[in-house]
MIMI-990048 format. One record per residue (C-alpha): residue number from 1; residue in one letter; y, x, z; chain. Coordinates in steps of 0.5 Angstrom, whole numbers. Each point is the difference from the previous one (the first is absolute). Example, Ala and Ser with C-alpha at 12.3 -4.5 7.8 and 13.67 -1.06 7.14 Angstrom:
2
PT   seq   type       Y       X       Z   mol
PT     1      A      -9      25      16     A
PT     2      S       7       2      -2     A
END
This chain:
79
PT   seq   type       Y       X       Z   mol
PT     1      X     204     162     176     A
PT     2      X      -3       5      -4     A
PT     3      X       3       4      -5     A
PT     4      X      -2       4      -6     A
PT     5      X       4       6       2     A
PT     6      X      -4       1       7     A
PT     7      X      -6       1      -5     A
PT     8      X       2       7      -2     A
PT     9      X       2       1       7     A
PT    10      X      -6      -1       4     A
PT    11      X      -4       4      -5     A
PT    12      X       4       6       1     A
PT    13      X       1      -1       8     A
PT    14      X      -8       0      -1     A
PT    15      X      -1       7      -2     A
PT    16      X      -2       5       4     A
PT    17      X       2       7       0     A
PT    18      X      -5       6       2     A
PT    19      X       2       6       2     A
PT    20      X      -3       4      -6     A
PT    21      X       5      -5      -4     A
PT    22      X      -5      -5      -3     A
PT    23      X       3      -7       0     A
PT    24      X      -6      -5       0     A
PT    25      X       0      -8       1     A
PT    26      X      -5      -5       2     A
PT    27      X       0      -7      -2     A
PT    28      X      -1      -2       7     A
PT    29      X       7       3       2     A
PT    30      X       3      -3      -6     A
PT    31      X      -2      -7       2     A
PT    32      X       2       1       7     A
PT    33      X       7       3      -2     A
PT    34      X       0      -6      -5     A
PT    35      X      -1      -5       6     A
PT    36      X       5       3       4     A
PT    37      X       5      -3      -6     A
PT    38      X      -3      -7      -1     A
PT    39      X      -5       2      -5     A
PT    40      X      -7      -2       1     A
PT    41      X      -4       4      -5     A
PT    42      X      -8       0      -1     A
PT    43      X      -2       7      -1     A
PT    44      X      -1      -1      -7     A
PT    45      X       7      -3      -1     A
PT    46      X       2       7       3     A
PT    47      X      -4       5      -5     A
PT    48      X       2      -4      -6     A
PT    49      X       7       0       2     A
PT    50      X      -1       8       1     A
PT    51      X      -4       1      -6     A
PT    52      X       6      -4      -4     A
PT    53      X       6       3       3     A
PT    54      X      -2       6       2     A
PT    55      X      -2       6      -5     A
PT    56      X       1       6       5     A
PT    57      X      -6      -2       4     A
PT    58      X      -7       1      -1     A
PT    59      X      -6      -3       3     A
PT    60      X      -4       5       4     A
PT    61      X      -4      -5       4     A
PT    62      X      -7       2       2     A
PT    63      X      -3      -7       1     A
PT    64      X      -1      -6      -4     A
PT    65      X       4      -6       1     A
PT    66      X       8      -3       1     A
PT    67      X       2       5       6     A
PT    68      X       2       6      -4     A
PT    69      X       4       6       1     A
PT    70      X       4       3      -5     A
PT    71      X       4       7      -1     A
PT    72      X       6       2      -3     A
PT    73      X      -1       5      -6     A
PT    74      X       4       4      -4     A
PT    75      X      -2      -3      -8     A
PT    76      X       3       6      -3     A
PT    77      X      -6       4       2     A
PT    78      X      -1       1       7     A
PT    79      X      -1      -3       7     A
END
């Protein structure tokens, strides 16, 4: 049975850490980790959750569609 607390955990698990310190998460990875926690969401549902619950990531997608990429940013003046 899915638990709401697992949604945030799936998001944090889906974050990729680059050697230069950049942190990104893709909708595809987030949905994949949600499925492991028994949440079967569409890309749209995952994007809507990110947009409404995560204020420290911004959309850096280079193409249109629901398969998006979000990057951690510093809202106080830096990336």
